[in-house]
N, CA, C and O atoms as CSV, one atom per row, in Angstrom:
chain,resi,resn,atom,element,x,y,z
A,1,PRO,N,N,115.867,76.433,94.924
A,1,PRO,CA,C,115.527,77.507,95.853
A,1,PRO,C,C,114.767,78.627,95.151
A,1,PRO,O,O,114.919,78.848,93.949
A,2,VAL,N,N,113.961,79.312,95.917
A,2,VAL,CA,C,113.174,80.436,95.404
A,2,VAL,C,C,114.001,81.709,95.488
A,2,VAL,O,O,114.640,81.978,96.505
A,3,ASP,N,N,113.985,82.494,94.411
A,3,ASP,CA,C,114.704,83.758,94.367
A,3,ASP,C,C,113.852,84.844,95.002
A,3,ASP,O,O,112.964,85.397,94.354
A,4,VAL,N,N,114.117,85.153,96.268
A,4,VAL,CA,C,113.305,86.147,96.970
A,4,VAL,C,C,113.727,87.574,96.653
A,4,VAL,O,O,113.187,88.518,97.230
A,5,THR,N,N,114.676,87.746,95.752
A,5,THR,CA,C,115.021,89.096,95.316
A,5,THR,C,C,114.146,89.514,94.140
A,5,THR,O,O,114.117,90.692,93.783
A,6,ASP,N,N,113.438,88.577,93.540
A,6,ASP,CA,C,112.526,88.879,92.442
A,6,ASP,C,C,111.288,89.586,93.001
A,6,ASP,O,O,110.688,89.118,93.969
A,7,ASP,N,N,110.907,90.717,92.388
A,7,ASP,CA,C,109.782,91.506,92.899
A,7,ASP,C,C,108.473,90.725,92.926
A,7,ASP,O,O,107.674,90.887,93.848
A,8,GLU,N,N,108.252,89.893,91.939
A,8,GLU,CA,C,107.011,89.111,91.913
A,8,GLU,C,C,106.940,88.150,93.098
A,8,GLU,O,O,105.902,88.027,93.748
A,9,VAL,N,N,108.036,87.483,93.368
A,9,VAL,CA,C,108.084,86.563,94.503
A,9,VAL,C,C,107.957,87.338,95.805
A,9,VAL,O,O,107.244,86.913,96.714
A,10,ARG,N,N,108.640,88.466,95.903
A,10,ARG,CA,C,108.546,89.285,97.112
A,10,ARG,C,C,107.119,89.767,97.340
A,10,ARG,O,O,106.654,89.809,98.479
A,11,ALA,N,N,106.420,90.132,96.265
A,11,ALA,CA,C,105.024,90.562,96.403
A,11,ALA,C,C,104.166,89.436,96.959
A,11,ALA,O,O,103.335,89.663,97.838
A,12,LEU,N,N,104.361,88.232,96.457
A,12,LEU,CA,C,103.598,87.084,96.957
A,12,LEU,C,C,103.935,86.780,98.414
A,12,LEU,O,O,103.052,86.452,99.207
A,13,VAL,N,N,105.214,86.891,98.759
A,13,VAL,CA,C,105.629,86.651,100.142
A,13,VAL,C,C,104.988,87.687,101.065
A,13,VAL,O,O,104.468,87.334,102.123
A,14,GLU,N,N,105.021,88.961,100.671
A,14,GLU,CA,C,104.430,90.009,101.509
A,14,GLU,C,C,102.917,89.864,101.616
A,14,GLU,O,O,102.347,90.091,102.683
A,15,ALA,N,N,102.265,89.488,100.520
A,15,ALA,CA,C,100.816,89.267,100.572
A,15,ALA,C,C,100.487,88.109,101.503
A,15,ALA,O,O,99.509,88.167,102.248
A,16,THR,N,N,101.292,87.072,101.464
A,16,THR,CA,C,101.086,85.925,102.359
A,16,THR,C,C,101.303,86.343,103.808
A,16,THR,O,O,100.521,85.977,104.686
A,17,ARG,N,N,102.356,87.105,104.060
A,17,ARG,CA,C,102.606,87.612,105.426
A,17,ARG,C,C,101.425,88.446,105.908
A,17,ARG,O,O,100.999,88.334,107.058
A,18,GLY,N,N,100.902,89.280,105.018
A,18,GLY,CA,C,99.758,90.104,105.377
A,18,GLY,C,C,98.530,89.275,105.694
A,18,GLY,O,O,97.824,89.554,106.664
A,19,GLY,N,N,98.270,88.263,104.891
A,19,GLY,CA,C,97.129,87.382,105.137
A,19,GLY,C,C,97.253,86.631,106.453
A,19,GLY,O,O,96.280,86.490,107.194
A,20,VAL,N,N,98.455,86.151,106.738
A,20,VAL,CA,C,98.694,85.446,108.003
A,20,VAL,C,C,98.545,86.410,109.181
A,20,VAL,O,O,97.969,86.053,110.208
A,21,ALA,N,N,99.063,87.623,109.032
A,21,ALA,CA,C,98.926,88.613,110.106
A,21,ALA,C,C,97.454,88.910,110.382
A,21,ALA,O,O,97.059,89.059,111.538
A,22,LEU,N,N,96.636,88.998,109.320
A,22,LEU,CA,C,95.195,89.206,109.525
A,22,LEU,C,C,94.588,88.055,110.303
A,22,LEU,O,O,93.810,88.266,111.233
A,23,LEU,N,N,94.944,86.844,109.924
A,23,LEU,CA,C,94.408,85.669,110.627
A,23,LEU,C,C,94.823,85.647,112.089
A,23,LEU,O,O,94.087,85.149,112.940
A,24,ARG,N,N,95.983,86.178,112.377
A,24,ARG,CA,C,96.476,86.235,113.755
A,24,ARG,C,C,95.928,87.433,114.526
A,24,ARG,O,O,96.142,87.549,115.733
A,25,GLY,N,N,95.222,88.324,113.829
A,25,GLY,CA,C,94.631,89.483,114.489
A,25,GLY,C,C,95.532,90.692,114.552
A,25,GLY,O,O,95.233,91.640,115.278
A,26,ASP,N,N,96.631,90.689,113.812
A,26,ASP,CA,C,97.548,91.820,113.812
A,26,ASP,C,C,97.326,92.647,112.549
A,26,ASP,O,O,98.063,92.518,111.571
A,27,ALA,N,N,96.305,93.494,112.584
A,27,ALA,CA,C,95.922,94.278,111.406
A,27,ALA,C,C,96.993,95.287,111.014
A,27,ALA,O,O,97.135,95.598,109.832
A,28,THR,N,N,97.739,95.798,111.968
A,28,THR,CA,C,98.792,96.769,111.657
A,28,THR,C,C,99.897,96.120,110.829
A,28,THR,O,O,100.329,96.674,109.818
A,29,ALA,N,N,100.350,94.950,111.258
A,29,ALA,CA,C,101.374,94.220,110.492
A,29,ALA,C,C,100.826,93.807,109.131
A,29,ALA,O,O,101.548,93.827,108.134
A,30,ALA,N,N,99.555,93.434,109.088
A,30,ALA,CA,C,98.928,93.038,107.827
A,30,ALA,C,C,98.902,94.209,106.854
A,30,ALA,O,O,99.252,94.051,105.684
A,31,ALA,N,N,98.493,95.376,107.325
A,31,ALA,CA,C,98.427,96.557,106.462
A,31,ALA,C,C,99.811,96.904,105.923
A,31,ALA,O,O,99.953,97.266,104.755
A,32,ARG,N,N,100.817,96.794,106.764
A,32,ARG,CA,C,102.190,97.102,106.353
A,32,ARG,C,C,102.665,96.121,105.271
A,32,ARG,O,O,103.200,96.539,104.243
A,33,ALA,N,N,102.469,94.821,105.505
A,33,ALA,CA,C,102.915,93.813,104.539
A,33,ALA,C,C,102.150,93.925,103.224
A,33,ALA,O,O,102.731,93.798,102.146
A,34,LEU,N,N,100.844,94.164,103.320
A,34,LEU,CA,C,100.029,94.274,102.108
A,34,LEU,C,C,100.342,95.560,101.342
A,34,LEU,O,O,100.242,95.583,100.115
A,35,ALA,N,N,100.715,96.617,102.041
A,35,ALA,CA,C,101.149,97.839,101.353
A,35,ALA,C,C,102.411,97.557,100.545
A,35,ALA,O,O,102.558,98.043,99.424
A,36,ASP,N,N,103.322,96.767,101.119
A,36,ASP,CA,C,104.530,96.385,100.382
A,36,ASP,C,C,104.175,95.534,99.171
A,36,ASP,O,O,104.734,95.730,98.092
A,37,ALA,N,N,103.249,94.589,99.339
A,37,ALA,CA,C,102.837,93.727,98.227
A,37,ALA,C,C,102.222,94.557,97.104
A,37,ALA,O,O,102.544,94.355,95.933
A,38,VAL,N,N,101.345,95.482,97.454
A,38,VAL,CA,C,100.700,96.339,96.457
A,38,VAL,C,C,101.751,97.184,95.736
A,38,VAL,O,O,101.708,97.320,94.513
A,39,SER,N,N,102.678,97.742,96.480
A,39,SER,CA,C,103.730,98.565,95.887
A,39,SER,C,C,104.562,97.762,94.884
A,39,SER,O,O,104.881,98.260,93.805
A,40,LEU,N,N,104.905,96.549,95.230
A,40,LEU,CA,C,105.685,95.708,94.324
A,40,LEU,C,C,104.890,95.347,93.074
A,40,LEU,O,O,105.444,95.308,91.975
A,41,VAL,N,N,103.602,95.083,93.233
A,41,VAL,CA,C,102.759,94.745,92.085
A,41,VAL,C,C,102.565,95.968,91.193
A,41,VAL,O,O,102.542,95.853,89.968
A,42,GLU,N,N,102.427,97.132,91.808
A,42,GLU,CA,C,102.250,98.363,91.031
A,42,GLU,C,C,103.463,98.676,90.159
A,42,GLU,O,O,103.347,99.366,89.147
A,43,SER,N,N,104.620,98.167,90.558
A,43,SER,CA,C,105.830,98.450,89.787
A,43,SER,C,C,105.869,97.681,88.462
A,43,SER,O,O,106.863,97.728,87.738
A,44,GLY,N,N,104.792,96.982,88.158
A,44,GLY,CA,C,104.685,96.357,86.845
A,44,GLY,C,C,104.688,94.853,86.816
A,44,GLY,O,O,104.559,94.264,85.742
A,45,HIS,N,N,104.828,94.216,87.941
A,45,HIS,CA,C,104.881,92.762,87.975
A,45,HIS,C,C,103.507,92.183,88.290
A,45,HIS,O,O,102.964,92.397,89.374
A,46,ARG,N,N,102.962,91.461,87.344
A,46,ARG,CA,C,101.666,90.806,87.494
A,46,ARG,C,C,100.602,91.779,88.002
A,46,ARG,O,O,100.070,91.580,89.094
A,47,PRO,N,N,100.282,92.813,87.248
A,47,PRO,CA,C,99.316,93.811,87.716
A,47,PRO,C,C,97.932,93.229,88.009
A,47,PRO,O,O,97.142,93.855,88.716
A,48,TRP,N,N,97.627,92.052,87.482
A,48,TRP,CA,C,96.324,91.455,87.752
A,48,TRP,C,C,96.185,91.050,89.207
A,48,TRP,O,O,95.069,90.809,89.667
A,49,ARG,N,N,97.277,90.967,89.941
A,49,ARG,CA,C,97.192,90.629,91.368
A,49,ARG,C,C,96.814,91.845,92.214
A,49,ARG,O,O,96.452,91.705,93.382
A,50,LEU,N,N,96.896,93.007,91.636
A,50,LEU,CA,C,96.666,94.246,92.382
A,50,LEU,C,C,95.293,94.276,93.037
A,50,LEU,O,O,95.172,94.691,94.189
A,51,SER,N,N,94.268,93.847,92.333
A,51,SER,CA,C,92.917,93.906,92.871
A,51,SER,C,C,92.779,93.083,94.154
A,51,SER,O,O,92.244,93.570,95.150
A,52,ALA,N,N,93.251,91.865,94.128
A,52,ALA,CA,C,93.136,91.001,95.308
A,52,ALA,C,C,93.959,91.537,96.477
A,52,ALA,O,O,93.485,91.556,97.613
A,53,PHE,N,N,95.192,91.973,96.201
A,53,PHE,CA,C,96.052,92.475,97.269
A,53,PHE,C,C,95.470,93.756,97.874
A,53,PHE,O,O,95.476,93.922,99.094
A,54,ALA,N,N,94.971,94.653,97.035
A,54,ALA,CA,C,94.397,95.910,97.532
A,54,ALA,C,C,93.116,95.654,98.320
A,54,ALA,O,O,92.841,96.348,99.299
A,55,ALA,N,N,92.336,94.666,97.902
A,55,ALA,CA,C,91.098,94.343,98.626
A,55,ALA,C,C,91.407,93.868,100.041
A,55,ALA,O,O,90.760,94.295,100.997
A,56,VAL,N,N,92.383,92.999,100.174
A,56,VAL,CA,C,92.735,92.500,101.512
A,56,VAL,C,C,93.377,93.612,102.340
A,56,VAL,O,O,93.190,93.676,103.555
A,57,ARG,N,N,94.140,94.494,101.673
A,57,ARG,CA,C,94.711,95.643,102.398
A,57,ARG,C,C,93.591,96.532,102.944
A,57,ARG,O,O,93.726,97.100,104.028
A,58,ALA,N,N,92.499,96.656,102.209
A,58,ALA,CA,C,91.356,97.441,102.692
A,58,ALA,C,C,90.812,96.854,103.985
A,58,ALA,O,O,90.453,97.591,104.903
A,59,GLU,N,N,90.752,95.547,104.057
A,59,GLU,CA,C,90.292,94.891,105.285
A,59,GLU,C,C,91.226,95.226,106.445
A,59,GLU,O,O,90.770,95.538,107.545
A,60,ALA,N,N,92.515,95.162,106.201
A,60,ALA,CA,C,93.482,95.475,107.256
A,60,ALA,C,C,93.326,96.929,107.713
A,60,ALA,O,O,93.340,97.213,108.911
A,61,PHE,N,N,93.179,97.842,106.756
A,61,PHE,CA,C,92.989,99.247,107.118
A,61,PHE,C,C,91.700,99.443,107.919
A,61,PHE,O,O,91.680,100.204,108.886
A,62,ALA,N,N,90.638,98.766,107.522
A,62,ALA,CA,C,89.376,98.886,108.260
A,62,ALA,C,C,89.552,98.418,109.700
A,62,ALA,O,O,89.023,99.028,110.629
A,63,LEU,N,N,90.290,97.342,109.876
A,63,LEU,CA,C,90.511,96.818,111.227
A,63,LEU,C,C,91.359,97.750,112.083
A,63,LEU,O,O,91.214,97.773,113.305
A,64,THR,N,N,92.240,98.516,111.451
A,64,THR,CA,C,93.057,99.460,112.223
A,64,THR,C,C,92.327,100.781,112.448
A,64,THR,O,O,92.810,101.646,113.179
A,65,GLY,N,N,91.150,100.936,111.811
A,65,GLY,CA,C,90.386,102.167,111.959
A,65,GLY,C,C,90.752,103.234,110.945
A,65,GLY,O,O,90.307,104.376,111.056
A,66,ASP,N,N,91.556,102.874,109.963
A,66,ASP,CA,C,91.971,103.821,108.931
A,66,ASP,C,C,90.932,103.843,107.809
A,66,ASP,O,O,91.061,103.132,106.812
A,67,ALA,N,N,89.909,104.666,107.989
A,67,ALA,CA,C,88.805,104.719,107.027
A,67,ALA,C,C,89.256,105.209,105.659
A,67,ALA,O,O,88.834,104.663,104.640
A,68,SER,N,N,90.098,106.219,105.621
A,68,SER,CA,C,90.540,106.737,104.318
A,68,SER,C,C,91.421,105.724,103.603
A,68,SER,O,O,91.339,105.588,102.382
A,69,GLY,N,N,92.264,105.010,104.345
A,69,GLY,CA,C,93.092,103.964,103.743
A,69,GLY,C,C,92.242,102.821,103.209
A,69,GLY,O,O,92.506,102.295,102.128
A,70,ALA,N,N,91.215,102.438,103.973
A,70,ALA,CA,C,90.311,101.366,103.532
A,70,ALA,C,C,89.564,101.786,102.275
A,70,ALA,O,O,89.448,101.013,101.324
A,71,ARG,N,N,89.063,103.004,102.277
A,71,ARG,CA,C,88.322,103.515,101.121
A,71,ARG,C,C,89.207,103.579,99.882
A,71,ARG,O,O,88.799,103.146,98.804
A,72,ALA,N,N,90.409,104.114,100.028
A,72,ALA,CA,C,91.342,104.227,98.896
A,72,ALA,C,C,91.733,102.850,98.364
A,72,ALA,O,O,91.866,102.660,97.155
A,73,SER,N,N,91.915,101.899,99.265
A,73,SER,CA,C,92.274,100.541,98.839
A,73,SER,C,C,91.126,99.874,98.100
A,73,SER,O,O,91.349,99.148,97.131
A,74,LEU,N,N,89.894,100.114,98.550
A,74,LEU,CA,C,88.737,99.553,97.848
A,74,LEU,C,C,88.600,100.151,96.452
A,74,LEU,O,O,88.290,99.438,95.498
A,75,VAL,N,N,88.829,101.452,96.330
A,75,VAL,CA,C,88.775,102.098,95.013
A,75,VAL,C,C,89.863,101.503,94.111
A,75,VAL,O,O,89.616,101.198,92.944
A,76,GLN,N,N,91.049,101.345,94.659
A,76,GLN,CA,C,92.149,100.780,93.887
A,76,GLN,C,C,91.833,99.344,93.452
A,76,GLN,O,O,92.099,98.957,92.314
A,77,ALA,N,N,91.266,98.566,94.370
A,77,ALA,CA,C,90.927,97.176,94.050
A,77,ALA,C,C,89.853,97.113,92.966
A,77,ALA,O,O,89.938,96.291,92.053
A,78,ARG,N,N,88.846,97.975,93.064
A,78,ARG,CA,C,87.778,97.995,92.045
A,78,ARG,C,C,88.319,98.432,90.689
A,78,ARG,O,O,87.954,97.867,89.658
A,79,THR,N,N,89.174,99.420,90.694
A,79,THR,CA,C,89.747,99.932,89.446
A,79,THR,C,C,90.606,98.873,88.749
A,79,THR,O,O,90.595,98.763,87.523
A,80,ALA,N,N,91.338,98.108,89.532
A,80,ALA,CA,C,92.239,97.100,88.968
A,80,ALA,C,C,91.538,95.780,88.645
A,80,ALA,O,O,92.124,94.908,88.004
A,81,LEU,N,N,90.301,95.632,89.078
A,81,LEU,CA,C,89.586,94.364,88.895
A,81,LEU,C,C,89.400,94.039,87.413
A,81,LEU,O,O,88.937,94.871,86.631
A,82,ARG,N,N,89.763,92.837,87.054
A,82,ARG,CA,C,89.582,92.368,85.678
A,82,ARG,C,C,88.362,91.462,85.640
A,82,ARG,O,O,88.112,90.727,86.595
A,83,PRO,N,N,87.600,91.500,84.558
A,83,PRO,CA,C,86.362,90.717,84.486
A,83,PRO,C,C,86.576,89.203,84.574
A,83,PRO,O,O,85.665,88.467,84.954
A,84,ASN,N,N,87.762,88.747,84.228
A,84,ASN,CA,C,88.024,87.311,84.252
A,84,ASN,C,C,88.781,86.866,85.502
A,84,ASN,O,O,89.512,85.876,85.466
A,85,ASP,N,N,88.610,87.582,86.587
A,85,ASP,CA,C,89.298,87.243,87.835
A,85,ASP,C,C,88.287,87.021,88.961
A,85,ASP,O,O,88.110,87.892,89.813
A,86,PRO,N,N,87.619,85.855,88.970
A,86,PRO,CA,C,86.582,85.613,89.981
A,86,PRO,C,C,87.120,85.576,91.408
A,86,PRO,O,O,86.398,85.917,92.345
A,87,MET,N,N,88.372,85.168,91.586
A,87,MET,CA,C,88.932,85.110,92.940
A,87,MET,C,C,89.055,86.521,93.517
A,87,MET,O,O,88.667,86.764,94.659
A,88,ALA,N,N,89.594,87.443,92.728
A,88,ALA,CA,C,89.727,88.822,93.202
A,88,ALA,C,C,88.354,89.444,93.395
A,88,ALA,O,O,88.147,90.210,94.336
A,89,LYS,N,N,87.410,89.123,92.511
A,89,LYS,CA,C,86.066,89.692,92.636
A,89,LYS,C,C,85.404,89.237,93.928
A,89,LYS,O,O,84.790,90.045,94.624
A,90,SER,N,N,85.520,87.947,94.260
A,90,SER,CA,C,84.899,87.463,95.498
A,90,SER,C,C,85.585,88.066,96.719
A,90,SER,O,O,84.920,88.389,97.703
A,91,ALA,N,N,86.909,88.221,96.666
A,91,ALA,CA,C,87.629,88.855,97.780
A,91,ALA,C,C,87.191,90.300,97.935
A,91,ALA,O,O,86.992,90.783,99.050
A,92,LEU,N,N,87.042,90.986,96.814
A,92,LEU,CA,C,86.630,92.381,96.849
A,92,LEU,C,C,85.231,92.538,97.428
A,92,LEU,O,O,85.000,93.426,98.247
A,93,LEU,N,N,84.308,91.702,97.021
A,93,LEU,CA,C,82.941,91.770,97.547
A,93,LEU,C,C,82.909,91.473,99.044
A,93,LEU,O,O,82.236,92.171,99.803
A,94,ARG,N,N,83.635,90.442,99.468
A,94,ARG,CA,C,83.680,90.078,100.893
A,94,ARG,C,C,84.281,91.203,101.707
A,94,ARG,O,O,83.730,91.597,102.735
A,95,VAL,N,N,85.394,91.714,101.257
A,95,VAL,CA,C,86.098,92.753,102.004
A,95,VAL,C,C,85.310,94.055,102.009
A,95,VAL,O,O,85.286,94.761,103.017
A,96,THR,N,N,84.665,94.380,100.892
A,96,THR,CA,C,83.865,95.603,100.847
A,96,THR,C,C,82.774,95.555,101.904
A,96,THR,O,O,82.589,96.511,102.656
A,97,GLU,N,N,82.064,94.460,101.960
A,97,GLU,CA,C,80.993,94.307,102.946
A,97,GLU,C,C,81.559,94.364,104.366
A,97,GLU,O,O,81.009,95.041,105.234
A,98,TYR,N,N,82.651,93.655,104.591
A,98,TYR,CA,C,83.254,93.615,105.924
A,98,TYR,C,C,83.756,94.998,106.333
A,98,TYR,O,O,83.509,95.456,107.449
A,99,ALA,N,N,84.466,95.656,105.413
A,99,ALA,CA,C,85.031,96.973,105.734
A,99,ALA,C,C,83.920,97.970,106.039
A,99,ALA,O,O,84.045,98.772,106.964
A,100,LEU,N,N,82.842,97.928,105.274
A,100,LEU,CA,C,81.726,98.836,105.530
A,100,LEU,C,C,81.109,98.574,106.902
A,100,LEU,O,O,80.802,99.515,107.634
A,101,GLN,N,N,80.927,97.310,107.251
A,101,GLN,CA,C,80.364,96.975,108.565
A,101,GLN,C,C,81.282,97.452,109.682
A,101,GLN,O,O,80.825,98.038,110.663
A,102,LYS,N,N,82.568,97.202,109.530
A,102,LYS,CA,C,83.542,97.571,110.551
A,102,LYS,C,C,83.604,99.090,110.715
A,102,LYS,O,O,83.584,99.600,111.835
A,103,LEU,N,N,83.678,99.804,109.600
A,103,LEU,CA,C,83.764,101.264,109.672
A,103,LEU,C,C,82.475,101.878,110.203
A,103,LEU,O,O,82.517,102.860,110.944
A,104,THR,N,N,81.323,101.307,109.830
A,104,THR,CA,C,80.040,101.789,110.336
A,104,THR,C,C,79.966,101.605,111.847
A,104,THR,O,O,79.494,102.488,112.565
A,105,ALA,N,N,80.430,100.468,112.321
A,105,ALA,CA,C,80.428,100.210,113.763
A,105,ALA,C,C,81.336,101.207,114.487
A,105,ALA,O,O,80.984,101.703,115.558
A,106,GLN,N,N,82.490,101.499,113.912
A,106,GLN,CA,C,83.405,102.452,114.536
A,106,GLN,C,C,82.799,103.850,114.572
A,106,GLN,O,O,82.932,104.568,115.563
A,107,LEU,N,N,82.139,104.227,113.494
A,107,LEU,CA,C,81.522,105.550,113.444
A,107,LEU,C,C,80.370,105.675,114.437
A,107,LEU,O,O,80.210,106.716,115.074
A,108,SER,N,N,79.568,104.622,114.571
A,108,SER,CA,C,78.412,104.679,115.470
A,108,SER,C,C,78.849,104.716,116.932
A,108,SER,O,O,78.136,105.266,117.772
A,109,VAL,N,N,79.997,104.145,117.247
A,109,VAL,CA,C,80.500,104.198,118.622
A,109,VAL,C,C,80.847,105.642,118.982
A,109,VAL,O,O,80.605,106.076,120.108
A,110,GLY,N,N,81.406,106.377,118.038
A,110,GLY,CA,C,81.783,107.765,118.291
A,110,GLY,C,C,80.617,108.734,118.322
A,110,GLY,O,O,80.775,109.869,118.770
A,111,VAL,N,N,79.449,108.311,117.856
A,111,VAL,CA,C,78.281,109.196,117.779
A,111,VAL,C,C,77.639,109.389,119.141
A,111,VAL,O,O,77.115,110.466,119.426
A,112,HIS,N,N,77.668,108.392,119.969
A,112,HIS,CA,C,77.001,108.478,121.274
A,112,HIS,C,C,77.594,109.540,122.065
A,112,HIS,O,O,77.173,109.774,123.197
């Protein structure tokens, strides 16, 4: 059996929940789960996962309309990015582009 009291395992479980919530279209639940995953990773367990988790959290924040949360998560993901982590880098690039498009669309709707 898997020890779900271990912070590393809990972080992975929360990140998975967040990813599934995004796929289901529930950005609020995704942001909540990914915030938990990021918090657990920040506590010192596998800090190299921080970039990927924060990047996906930025996507969730963008979908909920939380521009400052999306921006802060992107900064956190970029800061934590390691040069030898192509998976996190590709997630960060994809999410950055997506978040910018989503936030730009939200801003332009309010301009009219």
